[in-house]
C-alpha positions as CSV (number, residue, x, y, z in Angstrom):
1,M,20.3,-43.2,-22.8
2,S,19.0,-46.6,-23.9
3,A,15.8,-46.9,-25.9
4,L,14.1,-48.7,-23.0
5,K,15.0,-46.0,-20.6
6,R,13.8,-43.3,-22.9
7,L,10.5,-45.2,-23.4
8,Y,10.1,-45.5,-19.6
9,T,10.8,-41.8,-19.1
10,S,8.3,-40.8,-21.8
11,C,5.6,-43.0,-20.2
12,V,6.2,-41.4,-16.8
13,V,5.9,-37.9,-18.3
14,L,2.7,-38.9,-20.2
15,A,1.2,-40.3,-17.0
16,V,1.9,-37.0,-15.2
17,L,0.4,-34.9,-18.0
18,L,-2.7,-37.1,-18.1
19,T,-3.1,-36.8,-14.3
20,A,-2.8,-33.0,-14.5
21,V,-5.5,-32.9,-17.3
22,V,-7.9,-35.1,-15.3
23,S,-7.3,-33.0,-12.1
24,A,-7.8,-29.8,-14.0
25,S,-11.0,-31.1,-15.6
26,A,-12.4,-32.1,-12.2
27,Q,-12.2,-28.5,-11.1
28,V,-14.3,-27.0,-13.9
29,R,-17.5,-25.2,-12.8
30,V,-20.2,-23.8,-15.0
31,P,-23.5,-22.1,-14.0
32,R,-26.5,-24.4,-13.4
33,P,-30.0,-23.4,-14.2
34,S,-30.9,-24.4,-10.6
35,Q,-28.2,-22.9,-8.4
36,K,-26.9,-24.5,-5.3
37,A,-27.8,-23.1,-1.9
38,S,-27.6,-23.9,1.8
39,V,-29.0,-22.8,5.1
40,M,-27.7,-23.5,8.6
41,Q,-29.0,-23.0,12.1
42,T,-27.5,-23.8,15.4
43,I,-30.0,-24.9,18.1
44,G,-28.1,-24.9,21.4
45,V,-24.9,-26.5,20.3
46,T,-26.5,-28.7,17.6
47,D,-26.0,-27.6,13.9
48,V,-28.7,-28.2,11.4
49,T,-27.6,-27.8,7.7
50,I,-29.7,-28.1,4.6
51,T,-27.9,-28.1,1.2
52,Y,-30.0,-28.0,-2.0
53,S,-30.5,-26.7,-5.5
54,R,-33.1,-24.1,-6.4
55,P,-35.3,-24.8,-9.4
56,G,-37.5,-21.9,-10.7
57,V,-41.2,-21.9,-11.5
58,K,-40.5,-20.3,-14.9
59,G,-44.2,-20.2,-15.8
60,R,-44.6,-23.9,-15.5
61,K,-47.3,-25.8,-13.7
62,I,-45.6,-27.2,-10.6
63,W,-48.1,-29.4,-8.8
64,G,-50.8,-31.8,-9.9
65,D,-51.8,-35.3,-10.8
66,P,-49.5,-37.4,-13.1
67,L,-50.7,-37.8,-16.7
68,P,-52.3,-41.1,-17.8
69,E,-49.2,-41.9,-19.9
70,Q,-47.1,-41.7,-16.7
71,A,-49.2,-44.5,-15.1
72,N,-46.6,-47.1,-16.0
73,V,-44.4,-45.8,-13.1
74,Q,-45.7,-47.8,-10.2
75,G,-46.0,-46.9,-6.5
76,E,-44.1,-43.9,-5.2
77,A,-41.2,-44.1,-7.7
78,T,-40.0,-40.7,-8.9
79,L,-41.3,-39.0,-12.0
80,D,-38.7,-36.2,-11.6
81,N,-36.8,-36.8,-14.9
82,Q,-37.0,-33.9,-17.3
83,N,-35.6,-36.0,-20.1
84,V,-38.6,-38.2,-20.3
85,R,-41.3,-35.9,-18.8
86,P,-44.3,-35.5,-21.2
87,K,-44.7,-32.0,-22.5
88,D,-47.9,-31.2,-20.6
89,A,-46.9,-33.0,-17.3
90,V,-46.5,-31.1,-14.0
91,I,-43.1,-30.8,-12.5
92,V,-44.0,-32.4,-9.2
93,P,-46.7,-35.0,-9.6
94,W,-48.8,-35.9,-6.6
95,G,-47.9,-39.2,-4.9
96,H,-44.4,-39.7,-6.2
97,V,-41.0,-39.2,-4.6
98,W,-39.4,-35.8,-5.3
99,R,-35.8,-34.8,-4.5
100,T,-37.3,-31.5,-3.2
101,G,-34.9,-29.5,-5.1
102,A,-32.9,-30.0,-8.3
103,N,-29.6,-31.8,-9.3
104,E,-28.3,-33.8,-6.4
105,A,-30.8,-34.9,-3.7
106,T,-31.3,-32.3,-1.0
107,M,-28.9,-33.0,2.0
108,F,-30.1,-32.7,5.6
109,E,-27.4,-32.9,8.3
110,V,-27.7,-32.7,12.1
111,T,-24.7,-33.0,14.5
112,D,-26.8,-34.5,17.3
113,E,-30.0,-36.5,17.7
114,V,-33.1,-34.4,17.2
115,L,-36.8,-34.7,17.0
116,I,-38.6,-34.1,13.7
117,N,-42.2,-33.2,14.5
118,G,-41.7,-35.2,17.7
119,Q,-40.0,-38.3,16.1
120,K,-36.4,-39.2,16.7
121,L,-33.8,-38.7,14.0
122,P,-30.2,-39.8,14.9
123,A,-27.3,-37.5,14.3
124,G,-26.0,-37.9,10.7
125,S,-26.3,-36.9,7.1
126,Y,-29.4,-37.8,5.1
127,S,-30.9,-37.2,1.7
128,L,-34.2,-35.4,2.1
129,H,-37.0,-36.4,-0.2
130,T,-40.7,-35.7,-0.1
131,I,-43.9,-37.4,-1.4
132,P,-46.3,-34.6,-1.9
133,T,-50.1,-34.7,-2.2
134,K,-52.5,-31.8,-2.3
135,D,-53.5,-32.2,1.4
136,E,-50.5,-34.0,3.0
137,W,-46.8,-34.4,2.4
138,T,-44.5,-37.1,3.6
139,I,-41.0,-35.8,4.5
140,V,-38.4,-38.6,4.0
141,F,-35.0,-38.7,5.6
142,N,-33.1,-41.4,3.7
143,G,-29.9,-43.0,5.0
144,T,-28.1,-42.7,1.6
145,A,-26.9,-39.1,1.9
146,N,-25.2,-38.6,-1.5
147,Q,-27.3,-39.5,-4.5
148,W,-28.4,-37.9,-7.7
149,G,-32.0,-36.8,-7.4
150,S,-34.4,-39.5,-6.3
151,F,-33.6,-41.9,-9.2
152,D,-31.9,-44.5,-7.0
153,Y,-33.9,-43.8,-4.0
154,D,-34.5,-46.9,-1.9
155,P,-37.3,-46.8,0.7
156,K,-35.7,-49.6,2.6
157,K,-32.9,-47.2,3.6
158,D,-35.3,-44.6,5.0
159,T,-34.4,-43.6,8.6
160,L,-37.6,-41.6,9.2
161,R,-40.8,-40.5,7.6
162,V,-43.1,-37.8,9.0
163,K,-46.4,-36.5,7.7
164,V,-47.0,-32.8,7.4
165,K,-49.7,-30.4,6.2
166,P,-48.9,-28.1,3.3
167,Q,-50.0,-24.5,3.5
168,W,-51.4,-22.9,0.4
169,G,-51.1,-19.1,-0.1
170,N,-51.4,-16.4,-2.7
171,E,-47.8,-15.1,-2.8
172,N,-45.6,-16.8,-5.4
173,T,-42.0,-18.0,-4.5
174,E,-40.3,-18.2,-7.8
175,W,-37.2,-20.1,-6.7
176,L,-37.4,-23.0,-4.3
177,Q,-36.4,-21.9,-0.9
178,Y,-35.6,-23.6,2.4
179,S,-35.7,-21.3,5.4
180,I,-35.3,-21.9,9.1
181,D,-37.6,-19.6,11.1
182,P,-38.8,-19.0,13.8
183,V,-36.1,-20.3,16.2
184,T,-36.4,-20.9,19.9
185,D,-33.8,-22.0,22.5
186,N,-34.4,-25.6,21.7
187,S,-36.2,-25.8,18.4
188,A,-36.5,-24.3,14.9
189,R,-39.0,-24.6,12.1
190,V,-37.9,-25.6,8.6
191,N,-40.0,-24.1,5.8
192,I,-40.0,-25.5,2.3
193,R,-41.4,-22.8,-0.1
194,W,-42.0,-23.0,-3.8
195,E,-44.7,-21.5,-6.0
196,K,-47.7,-21.0,-3.7
197,I,-47.0,-23.8,-1.2
198,T,-45.2,-23.7,2.2
199,V,-44.4,-27.0,3.9
200,P,-43.2,-26.6,7.5
201,F,-41.7,-29.2,9.9
202,T,-40.0,-28.7,13.3
203,V,-36.5,-29.7,14.4
204,E,-36.2,-29.9,18.2
205,V,-33.3,-30.6,20.5
206,P,-35.3,-31.9,23.6
207,D,-32.5,-31.4,26.2
208,V,-30.0,-28.7,25.1
209,N,-28.3,-28.8,28.5
210,S,-27.7,-32.5,28.4
211,V,-26.3,-32.3,24.8
212,T,-24.1,-29.4,25.8
213,M,-22.7,-31.1,28.9
214,T,-21.9,-34.2,26.9
215,K,-19.9,-32.2,24.4
216,L,-18.2,-30.2,27.2
217,R,-17.0,-33.5,28.8
218,S,-15.4,-34.5,25.6
219,T,-13.8,-31.0,25.1
220,V,-12.4,-30.9,28.6
221,A,-11.1,-34.4,28.4
222,A,-9.3,-33.5,25.1
223,A,-7.8,-30.2,26.5
224,K,-4.0,-29.9,26.6
225,P,-2.4,-30.3,30.0
226,D,-1.4,-26.6,30.2
227,D,-4.9,-25.4,29.1
228,W,-6.6,-23.7,32.1
229,R,-9.2,-21.8,30.0
230,T,-11.1,-24.7,28.5
231,P,-12.1,-26.3,31.9
232,L,-12.9,-22.8,33.2
233,Q,-15.2,-22.1,30.4
234,A,-16.9,-25.5,30.7
235,A,-17.3,-24.9,34.4
236,N,-18.9,-21.5,33.9
237,Y,-21.5,-23.1,31.7
238,A,-22.2,-26.0,34.1
239,L,-22.5,-23.7,37.1
240,Q,-24.6,-21.0,35.4
241,N,-26.7,-22.7,32.9
242,A,-27.0,-26.5,33.5
243,S,-28.9,-28.2,36.3
244,A,-27.9,-28.3,39.9
245,A,-26.9,-31.9,39.4
246,D,-24.0,-30.6,37.2
247,D,-22.6,-28.3,39.9
248,E,-20.3,-30.9,41.3
249,E,-18.8,-31.5,37.8
250,G,-18.5,-27.8,37.3
251,L,-16.5,-27.4,40.6
252,A,-14.2,-30.3,39.5
253,W,-13.5,-28.5,36.2
254,L,-12.7,-25.3,38.2
255,D,-10.3,-27.3,40.4
256,R,-8.6,-28.6,37.3
257,S,-8.2,-25.1,35.9
258,I,-6.8,-23.8,39.1
259,K,-4.4,-26.7,39.3
260,V,-3.0,-25.9,35.9
261,K,-2.7,-22.1,36.6
262,T,-4.1,-20.0,39.4
263,T,-5.8,-16.9,37.9
264,F,-8.3,-14.3,39.1
265,Q,-10.8,-15.7,36.6
266,N,-10.8,-19.3,38.0
267,L,-10.5,-18.3,41.6
268,S,-13.3,-15.8,41.4
269,A,-15.5,-18.3,39.5
270,K,-15.0,-20.9,42.3
271,A,-15.7,-18.3,45.0
272,R,-19.0,-17.6,43.3
273,A,-19.8,-21.3,43.0
274,L,-19.1,-21.8,46.7
275,Y,-21.3,-18.9,47.7
276,K,-24.1,-20.2,45.5
277,A,-23.7,-23.6,47.3
278,G,-24.2,-21.9,50.7
279,K,-20.5,-22.1,51.7
280,K,-20.2,-18.5,52.6
281,Q,-17.0,-18.5,54.7
282,E,-15.1,-20.7,52.3
283,A,-16.3,-18.4,49.4
284,L,-15.1,-15.3,51.2
285,G,-11.7,-16.7,51.9
286,L,-11.2,-17.7,48.3
287,A,-12.6,-14.4,47.1
288,D,-9.9,-12.5,49.0
289,Q,-7.3,-14.7,47.3
290,A,-8.9,-14.1,43.9
291,I,-8.8,-10.3,44.4
292,Q,-5.1,-10.4,45.5
293,Q,-4.3,-12.6,42.4
294,G,-6.1,-10.1,40.2
295,K,-4.2,-7.2,41.6
296,T,-0.9,-9.1,41.1
297,D,-1.9,-9.8,37.5
298,K,-3.1,-6.2,37.0
299,V,-6.7,-7.4,36.3
300,D,-9.7,-5.1,37.0
301,T,-11.3,-6.6,40.0
302,S,-13.6,-3.7,40.9
303,N,-16.9,-5.4,40.0
304,F,-16.0,-8.6,41.8
305,E,-15.0,-6.6,44.9
306,K,-18.5,-5.0,44.9
307,T,-20.0,-8.5,44.8
308,V,-17.9,-9.7,47.7
309,A,-18.8,-6.6,49.7
310,G,-22.4,-7.5,49.2
311,W,-21.7,-11.0,50.4
312,K,-20.1,-9.7,53.6
313,S,-22.9,-7.2,54.3
314,G,-25.6,-9.8,53.5
315,S,-27.2,-7.6,50.8
316,M,-26.5,-10.2,48.1
């Protein structure tokens, strides 16, 4: 082997080893004083996820006015830097941007447009910051989702700011906590708790049915040609839960399911839809076909047969 070839081979081996070392180093994890946490809630079909780190009170004074020697930091700029924080300074000074957590800035993610205390926030990922004062907090949803703390926070990239009222209590929360409770069919309340303060704000999906139908249309459109279950499931939602305006689309999805494969499930579903629409004779004819299909496929049709008997007798 020539000297040049040996040198080339050695360089390649060294490059591989260095890559392995860098890759291995990137996977190292050590405990943090403020551990990472997340909370997620689905509202209808919209996912709300908050990822943050949990600082502890640890006997420190958390809230209060900045010290005179911190007055050189102008405006809302953060004072959340433990490396330069004066010894007697509070952890979260009033009137300055706070990452509302520790380590990386808190992440707030929503899969669909929502209302935050009644104000629109588009679907996306945001860094969540706050500007606390004793009587009012500003919740900030900033368009730069991945940033370290609030040190590079740029208010020009804010997507939304909302004002909220803090709630003072007697019970101490040692570790910062985000919780999502209570929850309704179309909304949820986010609670930021630390020390003796709770700061709530509401996340609302104003039209769950509309959001669901939009997603169902995409799901059905992407279904494989031999998939009869997906259009059936979408149709069941449209016919049972959405508005009457969606019934026609639900029936179209049922027809697509039946066209792919005739089953007791999709035939009986269409029979129910026709009966609901006042087309009794058409519904009864399809119901008989569904029952026969069910018996052929060895499916339990007894409950549906009772329903059909009620249709025929007029008791249902």
